PyMOL Python script that loads the backbone (N, CA, C, O; Angstrom):
from pymol import cmd

cmd.read_pdbstr("""\
ATOM      1  N   MET A   1     -16.282  16.049  14.592  1.00  0.00           N
ATOM      2  CA  MET A   1     -16.238  14.993  13.598  1.00  0.00           C
ATOM      3  C   MET A   1     -14.965  15.167  12.773  1.00  0.00           C
ATOM      4  O   MET A   1     -14.622  16.280  12.373  1.00  0.00           O
ATOM      5  N   ASP A   2     -14.288  14.087  12.529  1.00  0.00           N
ATOM      6  CA  ASP A   2     -13.080  14.128  11.712  1.00  0.00           C
ATOM      7  C   ASP A   2     -13.498  13.957  10.254  1.00  0.00           C
ATOM      8  O   ASP A   2     -13.780  12.843   9.813  1.00  0.00           O
ATOM      9  N   ILE A   3     -13.537  15.056   9.508  1.00  0.00           N
ATOM     10  CA  ILE A   3     -14.002  15.016   8.119  1.00  0.00           C
ATOM     11  C   ILE A   3     -13.122  14.124   7.266  1.00  0.00           C
ATOM     12  O   ILE A   3     -13.594  13.548   6.286  1.00  0.00           O
ATOM     13  N   LEU A   4     -11.849  13.999   7.619  1.00  0.00           N
ATOM     14  CA  LEU A   4     -10.963  13.149   6.828  1.00  0.00           C
ATOM     15  C   LEU A   4     -11.315  11.666   6.973  1.00  0.00           C
ATOM     16  O   LEU A   4     -10.969  10.856   6.113  1.00  0.00           O
ATOM     17  N   GLU A   5     -12.000  11.314   8.058  1.00  0.00           N
ATOM     18  CA  GLU A   5     -12.496   9.945   8.220  1.00  0.00           C
ATOM     19  C   GLU A   5     -13.777   9.737   7.416  1.00  0.00           C
ATOM     20  O   GLU A   5     -14.087   8.618   7.007  1.00  0.00           O
ATOM     21  N   MET A   6     -14.514  10.818   7.192  1.00  0.00           N
ATOM     22  CA  MET A   6     -15.819  10.731   6.549  1.00  0.00           C
ATOM     23  C   MET A   6     -15.752  10.792   5.024  1.00  0.00           C
ATOM     24  O   MET A   6     -16.704  10.403   4.347  1.00  0.00           O
ATOM     25  N   VAL A   7     -14.642  11.274   4.483  1.00  0.00           N
ATOM     26  CA  VAL A   7     -14.500  11.435   3.032  1.00  0.00           C
ATOM     27  C   VAL A   7     -13.438  10.462   2.541  1.00  0.00           C
ATOM     28  O   VAL A   7     -12.393  10.300   3.171  1.00  0.00           O
ATOM     29  N   GLY A   8     -13.708   9.829   1.435  1.00  0.00           N
ATOM     30  CA  GLY A   8     -12.749   8.880   0.898  1.00  0.00           C
ATOM     31  C   GLY A   8     -12.708   8.920  -0.611  1.00  0.00           C
ATOM     32  O   GLY A   8     -13.513   9.590  -1.257  1.00  0.00           O
ATOM     33  N   ILE A   9     -11.766   8.200  -1.154  1.00  0.00           N
ATOM     34  CA  ILE A   9     -11.626   8.067  -2.595  1.00  0.00           C
ATOM     35  C   ILE A   9     -11.762   6.589  -2.923  1.00  0.00           C
ATOM     36  O   ILE A   9     -11.082   5.747  -2.336  1.00  0.00           O
ATOM     37  N   GLU A  10     -12.642   6.284  -3.861  1.00  0.00           N
ATOM     38  CA  GLU A  10     -12.822   4.903  -4.286  1.00  0.00           C
ATOM     39  C   GLU A  10     -11.857   4.629  -5.430  1.00  0.00           C
ATOM     40  O   GLU A  10     -11.835   5.356  -6.424  1.00  0.00           O
ATOM     41  N   ILE A  11     -11.060   3.573  -5.282  1.00  0.00           N
ATOM     42  CA  ILE A  11     -10.057   3.254  -6.293  1.00  0.00           C
ATOM     43  C   ILE A  11     -10.222   1.806  -6.741  1.00  0.00           C
ATOM     44  O   ILE A  11     -10.696   0.960  -5.983  1.00  0.00           O
ATOM     45  N   PRO A  12      -9.822   1.530  -7.993  1.00  0.00           N
ATOM     46  CA  PRO A  12      -9.877   0.148  -8.464  1.00  0.00           C
ATOM     47  C   PRO A  12      -8.619  -0.608  -8.043  1.00  0.00           C
ATOM     48  O   PRO A  12      -7.540  -0.026  -7.927  1.00  0.00           O
ATOM     49  N   CYS A  13      -8.771  -1.904  -7.819  1.00  0.00           N
ATOM     50  CA  CYS A  13      -7.632  -2.773  -7.543  1.00  0.00           C
ATOM     51  C   CYS A  13      -7.105  -3.281  -8.879  1.00  0.00           C
ATOM     52  O   CYS A  13      -7.857  -3.802  -9.702  1.00  0.00           O
ATOM     53  N   ARG A  14      -5.806  -3.121  -9.079  1.00  0.00           N
ATOM     54  CA  ARG A  14      -5.185  -3.573 -10.332  1.00  0.00           C
ATOM     55  C   ARG A  14      -5.183  -5.098 -10.447  1.00  0.00           C
ATOM     56  O   ARG A  14      -5.133  -5.632 -11.555  1.00  0.00           O
ATOM     57  N   ASN A  15      -5.235  -5.788  -9.336  1.00  0.00           N
ATOM     58  CA  ASN A  15      -5.146  -7.254  -9.363  1.00  0.00           C
ATOM     59  C   ASN A  15      -6.501  -7.938  -9.515  1.00  0.00           C
ATOM     60  O   ASN A  15      -6.670  -8.805 -10.373  1.00  0.00           O
ATOM     61  N   CYS A  16      -7.459  -7.551  -8.685  1.00  0.00           N
ATOM     62  CA  CYS A  16      -8.736  -8.279  -8.691  1.00  0.00           C
ATOM     63  C   CYS A  16      -9.850  -7.560  -9.450  1.00  0.00           C
ATOM     64  O   CYS A  16     -10.881  -8.160  -9.755  1.00  0.00           O
ATOM     65  N   GLY A  17      -9.648  -6.277  -9.755  1.00  0.00           N
ATOM     66  CA  GLY A  17     -10.674  -5.529 -10.471  1.00  0.00           C
ATOM     67  C   GLY A  17     -11.761  -4.957  -9.570  1.00  0.00           C
ATOM     68  O   GLY A  17     -12.642  -4.236 -10.038  1.00  0.00           O
ATOM     69  N   GLY A  18     -11.701  -5.281  -8.261  1.00  0.00           N
ATOM     70  CA  GLY A  18     -12.675  -4.724  -7.324  1.00  0.00           C
ATOM     71  C   GLY A  18     -12.405  -3.248  -7.071  1.00  0.00           C
ATOM     72  O   GLY A  18     -11.400  -2.704  -7.529  1.00  0.00           O
ATOM     73  N   ARG A  19     -13.290  -2.618  -6.356  1.00  0.00           N
ATOM     74  CA  ARG A  19     -13.127  -1.196  -6.019  1.00  0.00           C
ATOM     75  C   ARG A  19     -13.118  -1.071  -4.504  1.00  0.00           C
ATOM     76  O   ARG A  19     -13.902  -1.719  -3.810  1.00  0.00           O
ATOM     77  N   TYR A  20     -12.222  -0.229  -3.998  1.00  0.00           N
ATOM     78  CA  TYR A  20     -12.054  -0.081  -2.560  1.00  0.00           C
ATOM     79  C   TYR A  20     -11.978   1.393  -2.197  1.00  0.00           C
ATOM     80  O   TYR A  20     -11.432   2.205  -2.944  1.00  0.00           O
ATOM     81  N   GLU A  21     -12.530   1.723  -1.044  1.00  0.00           N
ATOM     82  CA  GLU A  21     -12.507   3.115  -0.592  1.00  0.00           C
ATOM     83  C   GLU A  21     -11.354   3.324   0.389  1.00  0.00           C
ATOM     84  O   GLU A  21     -11.126   2.527   1.298  1.00  0.00           O
ATOM     85  N   VAL A  22     -10.645   4.416   0.172  1.00  0.00           N
ATOM     86  CA  VAL A  22      -9.543   4.808   1.044  1.00  0.00           C
ATOM     87  C   VAL A  22      -9.912   6.160   1.638  1.00  0.00           C
ATOM     88  O   VAL A  22     -10.158   7.115   0.901  1.00  0.00           O
ATOM     89  N   SER A  23      -9.953   6.250   2.960  1.00  0.00           N
ATOM     90  CA  SER A  23     -10.323   7.518   3.597  1.00  0.00           C
ATOM     91  C   SER A  23      -9.208   8.545   3.439  1.00  0.00           C
ATOM     92  O   SER A  23      -8.035   8.190   3.326  1.00  0.00           O
ATOM     93  N   LEU A  24      -9.584   9.809   3.434  1.00  0.00           N
ATOM     94  CA  LEU A  24      -8.584  10.875   3.393  1.00  0.00           C
ATOM     95  C   LEU A  24      -7.706  10.833   4.636  1.00  0.00           C
ATOM     96  O   LEU A  24      -6.561  11.282   4.602  1.00  0.00           O
ATOM     97  N   LYS A  25      -8.232  10.297   5.729  1.00  0.00           N
ATOM     98  CA  LYS A  25      -7.443  10.153   6.958  1.00  0.00           C
ATOM     99  C   LYS A  25      -6.260   9.221   6.727  1.00  0.00           C
ATOM    100  O   LYS A  25      -5.139   9.526   7.135  1.00  0.00           O
ATOM    101  N   LYS A  26      -6.504   8.081   6.073  1.00  0.00           N
ATOM    102  CA  LYS A  26      -5.419   7.141   5.783  1.00  0.00           C
ATOM    103  C   LYS A  26      -4.394   7.770   4.841  1.00  0.00           C
ATOM    104  O   LYS A  26      -3.189   7.561   4.988  1.00  0.00           O
ATOM    105  N   ILE A  27      -4.883   8.535   3.884  1.00  0.00           N
ATOM    106  CA  ILE A  27      -3.979   9.213   2.949  1.00  0.00           C
ATOM    107  C   ILE A  27      -3.139  10.239   3.698  1.00  0.00           C
ATOM    108  O   ILE A  27      -1.930  10.330   3.484  1.00  0.00           O
ATOM    109  N   ALA A  28      -3.773  11.011   4.574  1.00  0.00           N
ATOM    110  CA  ALA A  28      -3.052  12.030   5.347  1.00  0.00           C
ATOM    111  C   ALA A  28      -2.011  11.393   6.267  1.00  0.00           C
ATOM    112  O   ALA A  28      -0.920  11.938   6.433  1.00  0.00           O
ATOM    113  N   LEU A  29      -2.335  10.250   6.864  1.00  0.00           N
ATOM    114  CA  LEU A  29      -1.365   9.556   7.718  1.00  0.00           C
ATOM    115  C   LEU A  29      -0.176   9.062   6.900  1.00  0.00           C
ATOM    116  O   LEU A  29       0.965   9.111   7.360  1.00  0.00           O
ATOM    117  N   SER A  30      -0.444   8.592   5.698  1.00  0.00           N
ATOM    118  CA  SER A  30       0.620   8.153   4.809  1.00  0.00           C
ATOM    119  C   SER A  30       1.539   9.326   4.465  1.00  0.00           C
ATOM    120  O   SER A  30       2.762   9.188   4.458  1.00  0.00           O
ATOM    121  N   GLN A  31       0.939  10.472   4.183  1.00  0.00           N
ATOM    122  CA  GLN A  31       1.722  11.675   3.879  1.00  0.00           C
ATOM    123  C   GLN A  31       2.541  12.113   5.083  1.00  0.00           C
ATOM    124  O   GLN A  31       3.677  12.564   4.938  1.00  0.00           O
ATOM    125  N   GLN A  32       1.963  11.980   6.268  1.00  0.00           N
ATOM    126  CA  GLN A  32       2.684  12.355   7.488  1.00  0.00           C
ATOM    127  C   GLN A  32       3.900  11.457   7.702  1.00  0.00           C
ATOM    128  O   GLN A  32       4.951  11.922   8.142  1.00  0.00           O
ATOM    129  N   MET A  33       3.754  10.176   7.390  1.00  0.00           N
ATOM    130  CA  MET A  33       4.879   9.249   7.510  1.00  0.00           C
ATOM    131  C   MET A  33       6.046   9.718   6.642  1.00  0.00           C
ATOM    132  O   MET A  33       7.195   9.725   7.086  1.00  0.00           O
ATOM    133  N   LEU A  34       5.747  10.107   5.409  1.00  0.00           N
ATOM    134  CA  LEU A  34       6.790  10.602   4.513  1.00  0.00           C
ATOM    135  C   LEU A  34       7.386  11.901   5.028  1.00  0.00           C
ATOM    136  O   LEU A  34       8.603  12.089   5.018  1.00  0.00           O
ATOM    137  N   HIS A  35       6.515  12.792   5.479  1.00  0.00           N
ATOM    138  CA  HIS A  35       6.967  14.088   6.001  1.00  0.00           C
ATOM    139  C   HIS A  35       7.882  13.902   7.213  1.00  0.00           C
ATOM    140  O   HIS A  35       8.841  14.651   7.396  1.00  0.00           O
ATOM    141  N   ASP A  36       7.578  12.904   8.033  1.00  0.00           N
ATOM    142  CA  ASP A  36       8.372  12.651   9.230  1.00  0.00           C
ATOM    143  C   ASP A  36       9.683  11.931   8.929  1.00  0.00           C
ATOM    144  O   ASP A  36      10.479  11.670   9.831  1.00  0.00           O
ATOM    145  N   GLY A  37       9.899  11.613   7.655  1.00  0.00           N
ATOM    146  CA  GLY A  37      11.187  11.053   7.271  1.00  0.00           C
ATOM    147  C   GLY A  37      11.236   9.557   7.039  1.00  0.00           C
ATOM    148  O   GLY A  37      12.324   8.983   6.998  1.00  0.00           O
ATOM    149  N   CYS A  38      10.093   8.908   6.886  1.00  0.00           N
ATOM    150  CA  CYS A  38      10.102   7.474   6.609  1.00  0.00           C
ATOM    151  C   CYS A  38      10.910   7.251   5.323  1.00  0.00           C
ATOM    152  O   CYS A  38      10.600   7.852   4.294  1.00  0.00           O
ATOM    153  N   PRO A  39      11.936   6.399   5.368  1.00  0.00           N
ATOM    154  CA  PRO A  39      12.816   6.220   4.220  1.00  0.00           C
ATOM    155  C   PRO A  39      12.262   5.316   3.122  1.00  0.00           C
ATOM    156  O   PRO A  39      12.832   5.262   2.032  1.00  0.00           O
ATOM    157  N   VAL A  40      11.174   4.612   3.379  1.00  0.00           N
ATOM    158  CA  VAL A  40      10.621   3.679   2.401  1.00  0.00           C
ATOM    159  C   VAL A  40       9.907   4.456   1.305  1.00  0.00           C
ATOM    160  O   VAL A  40       9.149   5.386   1.581  1.00  0.00           O
ATOM    161  N   ARG A  41      10.158   4.064   0.058  1.00  0.00           N
ATOM    162  CA  ARG A  41       9.538   4.771  -1.066  1.00  0.00           C
ATOM    163  C   ARG A  41       8.766   3.845  -2.000  1.00  0.00           C
ATOM    164  O   ARG A  41       8.081   4.323  -2.904  1.00  0.00           O
ATOM    165  N   ALA A  42       8.860   2.538  -1.803  1.00  0.00           N
ATOM    166  CA  ALA A  42       8.213   1.594  -2.703  1.00  0.00           C
ATOM    167  C   ALA A  42       6.972   0.995  -2.065  1.00  0.00           C
ATOM    168  O   ALA A  42       6.972   0.642  -0.886  1.00  0.00           O
ATOM    169  N   GLU A  43       5.921   0.885  -2.852  1.00  0.00           N
ATOM    170  CA  GLU A  43       4.654   0.320  -2.369  1.00  0.00           C
ATOM    171  C   GLU A  43       4.840  -1.083  -1.811  1.00  0.00           C
ATOM    172  O   GLU A  43       4.199  -1.455  -0.828  1.00  0.00           O
ATOM    173  N   THR A  44       5.704  -1.850  -2.427  1.00  0.00           N
ATOM    174  CA  THR A  44       5.903  -3.232  -1.992  1.00  0.00           C
ATOM    175  C   THR A  44       6.581  -3.312  -0.628  1.00  0.00           C
ATOM    176  O   THR A  44       6.426  -4.306   0.083  1.00  0.00           O
ATOM    177  N   GLU A  45       7.324  -2.286  -0.260  1.00  0.00           N
ATOM    178  CA  GLU A  45       7.986  -2.260   1.040  1.00  0.00           C
ATOM    179  C   GLU A  45       7.042  -1.797   2.148  1.00  0.00           C
ATOM    180  O   GLU A  45       7.137  -2.255   3.287  1.00  0.00           O
ATOM    181  N   CYS A  46       6.139  -0.892   1.807  1.00  0.00           N
ATOM    182  CA  CYS A  46       5.241  -0.314   2.807  1.00  0.00           C
ATOM    183  C   CYS A  46       3.966   0.151   2.110  1.00  0.00           C
ATOM    184  O   CYS A  46       3.885   1.298   1.670  1.00  0.00           O
ATOM    185  N   PRO A  47       2.966  -0.732   2.004  1.00  0.00           N
ATOM    186  CA  PRO A  47       1.729  -0.363   1.295  1.00  0.00           C
ATOM    187  C   PRO A  47       1.082   0.957   1.727  1.00  0.00           C
ATOM    188  O   PRO A  47       0.575   1.669   0.859  1.00  0.00           O
ATOM    189  N   PRO A  48       1.067   1.333   3.027  1.00  0.00           N
ATOM    190  CA  PRO A  48       0.436   2.607   3.368  1.00  0.00           C
ATOM    191  C   PRO A  48       1.072   3.817   2.683  1.00  0.00           C
ATOM    192  O   PRO A  48       0.392   4.809   2.420  1.00  0.00           O
ATOM    193  N   LEU A  49       2.370   3.740   2.392  1.00  0.00           N
ATOM    194  CA  LEU A  49       3.011   4.879   1.737  1.00  0.00           C
ATOM    195  C   LEU A  49       2.518   5.078   0.314  1.00  0.00           C
ATOM    196  O   LEU A  49       2.604   6.181  -0.225  1.00  0.00           O
ATOM    197  N   PHE A  50       2.007   4.033  -0.293  1.00  0.00           N
ATOM    198  CA  PHE A  50       1.453   4.120  -1.636  1.00  0.00           C
ATOM    199  C   PHE A  50       0.304   5.120  -1.699  1.00  0.00           C
ATOM    200  O   PHE A  50       0.065   5.732  -2.740  1.00  0.00           O
ATOM    201  N   LEU A  51      -0.401   5.286  -0.589  1.00  0.00           N
ATOM    202  CA  LEU A  51      -1.570   6.175  -0.537  1.00  0.00           C
ATOM    203  C   LEU A  51      -1.188   7.654  -0.567  1.00  0.00           C
ATOM    204  O   LEU A  51      -2.028   8.497  -0.881  1.00  0.00           O
ATOM    205  N   SER A  52       0.033   7.975  -0.255  1.00  0.00           N
ATOM    206  CA  SER A  52       0.440   9.371  -0.079  1.00  0.00           C
ATOM    207  C   SER A  52       0.223  10.237  -1.315  1.00  0.00           C
ATOM    208  O   SER A  52       0.017  11.444  -1.190  1.00  0.00           O
ATOM    209  N   GLY A  53       0.264   9.647  -2.494  1.00  0.00           N
ATOM    210  CA  GLY A  53       0.119  10.439  -3.709  1.00  0.00           C
ATOM    211  C   GLY A  53      -1.300  10.590  -4.216  1.00  0.00           C
ATOM    212  O   GLY A  53      -1.510  11.201  -5.265  1.00  0.00           O
ATOM    213  N   PHE A  54      -2.281  10.056  -3.507  1.00  0.00           N
ATOM    214  CA  PHE A  54      -3.662  10.111  -3.984  1.00  0.00           C
ATOM    215  C   PHE A  54      -4.257  11.506  -3.956  1.00  0.00           C
ATOM    216  O   PHE A  54      -5.053  11.856  -4.828  1.00  0.00           O
ATOM    217  N   VAL A  55      -3.885  12.306  -2.969  1.00  0.00           N
ATOM    218  CA  VAL A  55      -4.443  13.654  -2.797  1.00  0.00           C
ATOM    219  C   VAL A  55      -3.308  14.579  -2.378  1.00  0.00           C
ATOM    220  O   VAL A  55      -2.427  14.188  -1.613  1.00  0.00           O
ATOM    221  N   ASP A  56      -3.336  15.792  -2.878  1.00  0.00           N
ATOM    222  CA  ASP A  56      -2.344  16.782  -2.483  1.00  0.00           C
ATOM    223  C   ASP A  56      -2.405  16.999  -0.967  1.00  0.00           C
ATOM    224  O   ASP A  56      -3.483  17.153  -0.393  1.00  0.00           O
ATOM    225  N   ARG A  57      -1.252  17.008  -0.346  1.00  0.00           N
ATOM    226  CA  ARG A  57      -1.181  17.113   1.119  1.00  0.00           C
ATOM    227  C   ARG A  57      -1.859  18.391   1.632  1.00  0.00           C
ATOM    228  O   ARG A  57      -2.588  18.358   2.623  1.00  0.00           O
ATOM    229  N   GLU A  58      -1.614  19.502   0.957  1.00  0.00           N
ATOM    230  CA  GLU A  58      -2.212  20.772   1.395  1.00  0.00           C
ATOM    231  C   GLU A  58      -3.721  20.771   1.215  1.00  0.00           C
ATOM    232  O   GLU A  58      -4.439  21.371   2.014  1.00  0.00           O
ATOM    233  N   LEU A  59      -4.203  20.112   0.189  1.00  0.00           N
ATOM    234  CA  LEU A  59      -5.651  20.042  -0.042  1.00  0.00           C
ATOM    235  C   LEU A  59      -6.349  19.337   1.111  1.00  0.00           C
ATOM    236  O   LEU A  59      -7.376  19.811   1.598  1.00  0.00           O
ATOM    237  N   ALA A  60      -5.802  18.211   1.550  1.00  0.00           N
ATOM    238  CA  ALA A  60      -6.392  17.485   2.685  1.00  0.00           C
ATOM    239  C   ALA A  60      -6.330  18.338   3.948  1.00  0.00           C
ATOM    240  O   ALA A  60      -7.286  18.378   4.723  1.00  0.00           O
ATOM    241  N   ARG A  61      -5.219  19.011   4.149  1.00  0.00           N
ATOM    242  CA  ARG A  61      -5.075  19.872   5.333  1.00  0.00           C
ATOM    243  C   ARG A  61      -6.064  21.044   5.271  1.00  0.00           C
ATOM    244  O   ARG A  61      -6.668  21.402   6.282  1.00  0.00           O
ATOM    245  N   ASP A  62      -6.224  21.635   4.089  1.00  0.00           N
ATOM    246  CA  ASP A  62      -7.177  22.741   3.925  1.00  0.00           C
ATOM    247  C   ASP A  62      -8.597  22.293   4.223  1.00  0.00           C
ATOM    248  O   ASP A  62      -9.346  22.998   4.900  1.00  0.00           O
ATOM    249  N   LEU A  63      -8.972  21.117   3.718  1.00  0.00           N
ATOM    250  CA  LEU A  63     -10.319  20.594   3.971  1.00  0.00           C
ATOM    251  C   LEU A  63     -10.551  20.416   5.462  1.00  0.00           C
ATOM    252  O   LEU A  63     -11.613  20.766   5.976  1.00  0.00           O
ATOM    253  N   GLN A  64      -9.567  19.877   6.148  1.00  0.00           N
ATOM    254  CA  GLN A  64      -9.698  19.666   7.592  1.00  0.00           C
ATOM    255  C   GLN A  64      -9.835  21.002   8.325  1.00  0.00           C
ATOM    256  O   GLN A  64     -10.651  21.119   9.239  1.00  0.00           O
ATOM    257  N   GLN A  65      -9.059  21.994   7.945  1.00  0.00           N
ATOM    258  CA  GLN A  65      -9.122  23.308   8.598  1.00  0.00           C
ATOM    259  C   GLN A  65     -10.450  24.003   8.321  1.00  0.00           C
ATOM    260  O   GLN A  65     -11.037  24.598   9.225  1.00  0.00           O
ATOM    261  N   ILE A  66     -10.922  23.934   7.092  1.00  0.00           N
ATOM    262  CA  ILE A  66     -12.195  24.566   6.743  1.00  0.00           C
ATOM    263  C   ILE A  66     -13.342  23.872   7.484  1.00  0.00           C
ATOM    264  O   ILE A  66     -14.255  24.532   7.981  1.00  0.00           O
ATOM    265  N   TRP A  67     -13.289  22.551   7.554  1.00  0.00           N
ATOM    266  CA  TRP A  67     -14.321  21.809   8.274  1.00  0.00           C
ATOM    267  C   TRP A  67     -14.341  22.210   9.747  1.00  0.00           C
ATOM    268  O   TRP A  67     -15.409  22.392  10.333  1.00  0.00           O
ATOM    269  N   SER A  68     -13.160  22.346  10.338  1.00  0.00           N
ATOM    270  CA  SER A  68     -13.070  22.758  11.749  1.00  0.00           C
ATOM    271  C   SER A  68     -13.655  24.148  11.945  1.00  0.00           C
ATOM    272  O   SER A  68     -14.354  24.398  12.927  1.00  0.00           O
ATOM    273  N   ARG A  69     -13.375  25.045  11.023  1.00  0.00           N
ATOM    274  CA  ARG A  69     -13.953  26.401  11.106  1.00  0.00           C
ATOM    275  C   ARG A  69     -15.465  26.352  11.016  1.00  0.00           C
ATOM    276  O   ARG A  69     -16.158  27.047  11.759  1.00  0.00           O
ATOM    277  N   LEU A  70     -15.982  25.532  10.106  1.00  0.00           N
ATOM    278  CA  LEU A  70     -17.430  25.392   9.952  1.00  0.00           C
ATOM    279  C   LEU A  70     -18.065  24.862  11.225  1.00  0.00           C
ATOM    280  O   LEU A  70     -19.101  25.366  11.659  1.00  0.00           O
ATOM    281  N   GLU A  71     -17.450  23.843  11.829  1.00  0.00           N
ATOM    282  CA  GLU A  71     -17.978  23.300  13.079  1.00  0.00           C
ATOM    283  C   GLU A  71     -17.939  24.341  14.191  1.00  0.00           C
ATOM    284  O   GLU A  71     -18.873  24.432  14.988  1.00  0.00           O
ATOM    285  N   LYS A  72     -16.885  25.110  14.252  1.00  0.00           N
ATOM    286  CA  LYS A  72     -16.760  26.152  15.284  1.00  0.00           C
ATOM    287  C   LYS A  72     -17.863  27.194  15.130  1.00  0.00           C
ATOM    288  O   LYS A  72     -18.475  27.608  16.114  1.00  0.00           O
ATOM    289  N   GLU A  73     -18.111  27.612  13.902  1.00  0.00           N
ATOM    290  CA  GLU A  73     -19.167  28.614  13.680  1.00  0.00           C
ATOM    291  C   GLU A  73     -20.546  28.043  13.983  1.00  0.00           C
ATOM    292  O   GLU A  73     -21.412  28.747  14.503  1.00  0.00           O
ATOM    293  N   ALA A  74     -20.751  26.774  13.660  1.00  0.00           N
ATOM    294  CA  ALA A  74     -22.042  26.152  13.974  1.00  0.00           C
ATOM    295  C   ALA A  74     -22.244  26.076  15.484  1.00  0.00           C
ATOM    296  O   ALA A  74     -23.337  26.339  15.986  1.00  0.00           O
ATOM    297  N   ARG A  75     -21.169  25.711  16.212  1.00  0.00           N
ATOM    298  CA  ARG A  75     -21.268  25.647  17.677  1.00  0.00           C
ATOM    299  C   ARG A  75     -21.541  27.025  18.275  1.00  0.00           C
ATOM    300  O   ARG A  75     -22.197  27.131  19.311  1.00  0.00           O
ATOM    301  N   ALA A  76     -21.048  28.070  17.637  1.00  0.00           N
ATOM    302  CA  ALA A  76     -21.244  29.434  18.147  1.00  0.00           C
ATOM    303  C   ALA A  76     -22.723  29.826  18.154  1.00  0.00           C
ATOM    304  O   ALA A  76     -23.133  30.704  18.913  1.00  0.00           O
ATOM    305  N   VAL A  77     -23.518  29.171  17.308  1.00  0.00           N
ATOM    306  CA  VAL A  77     -24.958  29.447  17.286  1.00  0.00           C
ATOM    307  C   VAL A  77     -25.737  28.245  17.845  1.00  0.00           C
ATOM    308  O   VAL A  77     -26.909  28.037  17.530  1.00  0.00           O
ATOM    309  N   ASN A  78     -25.036  27.455  18.692  1.00  0.00           N
ATOM    310  CA  ASN A  78     -25.618  26.254  19.291  1.00  0.00           C
ATOM    311  C   ASN A  78     -26.093  25.243  18.246  1.00  0.00           C
ATOM    312  O   ASN A  78     -27.065  24.517  18.455  1.00  0.00           O
ATOM    313  N   GLY A  79     -25.389  25.214  17.126  1.00  0.00           N
ATOM    314  CA  GLY A  79     -25.739  24.288  16.066  1.00  0.00           C
ATOM    315  C   GLY A  79     -24.706  23.175  15.917  1.00  0.00           C
ATOM    316  O   GLY A  79     -23.726  23.104  16.658  1.00  0.00           O
ATOM    317  N   GLU A  80     -24.953  22.319  14.947  1.00  0.00           N
ATOM    318  CA  GLU A  80     -24.076  21.204  14.669  1.00  0.00           C
ATOM    319  C   GLU A  80     -24.068  20.963  13.156  1.00  0.00           C
ATOM    320  O   GLU A  80     -25.123  20.971  12.522  1.00  0.00           O
ATOM    321  N   VAL A  81     -22.897  20.751  12.587  1.00  0.00           N
ATOM    322  CA  VAL A  81     -22.782  20.477  11.168  1.00  0.00           C
ATOM    323  C   VAL A  81     -23.189  19.019  10.925  1.00  0.00           C
ATOM    324  O   VAL A  81     -22.774  18.112  11.646  1.00  0.00           O
ATOM    325  N   LYS A  82     -23.992  18.824   9.916  1.00  0.00           N
ATOM    326  CA  LYS A  82     -24.467  17.477   9.566  1.00  0.00           C
ATOM    327  C   LYS A  82     -24.072  17.136   8.124  1.00  0.00           C
ATOM    328  O   LYS A  82     -24.077  17.996   7.244  1.00  0.00           O
ATOM    329  N   LEU A  83     -23.734  15.874   7.908  1.00  0.00           N
ATOM    330  CA  LEU A  83     -23.488  15.370   6.563  1.00  0.00           C
ATOM    331  C   LEU A  83     -24.729  14.651   6.094  1.00  0.00           C
ATOM    332  O   LEU A  83     -25.338  13.896   6.852  1.00  0.00           O
ATOM    333  N   HIS A  84     -25.106  14.878   4.862  1.00  0.00           N
ATOM    334  CA  HIS A  84     -26.270  14.209   4.283  1.00  0.00           C
ATOM    335  C   HIS A  84     -25.803  13.168   3.283  1.00  0.00           C
ATOM    336  O   HIS A  84     -24.867  13.419   2.524  1.00  0.00           O
ATOM    337  N   SER A  85     -26.430  12.016   3.270  1.00  0.00           N
ATOM    338  CA  SER A  85     -26.089  11.017   2.259  1.00  0.00           C
ATOM    339  C   SER A  85     -26.776  11.401   0.959  1.00  0.00           C
ATOM    340  O   SER A  85     -27.833  12.032   0.951  1.00  0.00           O
ATOM    341  N   VAL A  86     -26.164  11.014  -0.109  1.00  0.00           N
ATOM    342  CA  VAL A  86     -26.701  11.382  -1.419  1.00  0.00           C
ATOM    343  C   VAL A  86     -27.492  10.261  -2.015  1.00  0.00           C
ATOM    344  O   VAL A  86     -28.019  10.396  -3.119  1.00  0.00           O
TER     345      VAL A  86
END
""", "prot")
cmd.dss("prot")
cmd.show_as("cartoon", "prot")
cmd.util.cbc("prot")
cmd.orient("prot")
């Protein structure tokens, strides 16, 4: 399971006042675009790049690595990690 797809941040829209969820996966992809040298820096030029500052890049990477370790240990005992809704 890709934990970055399962976890998101709910943010308000400055224009309409609604609230929208952005997955950590989308944020991580935005950060990767910048890391790979995408020259665009303004939200109006490339909306996905706007997401890059929502979460620290290392924090998202750490969460993904820890989740992978947890899944590996669960598989070692023939188990499976489950997410519970709150």
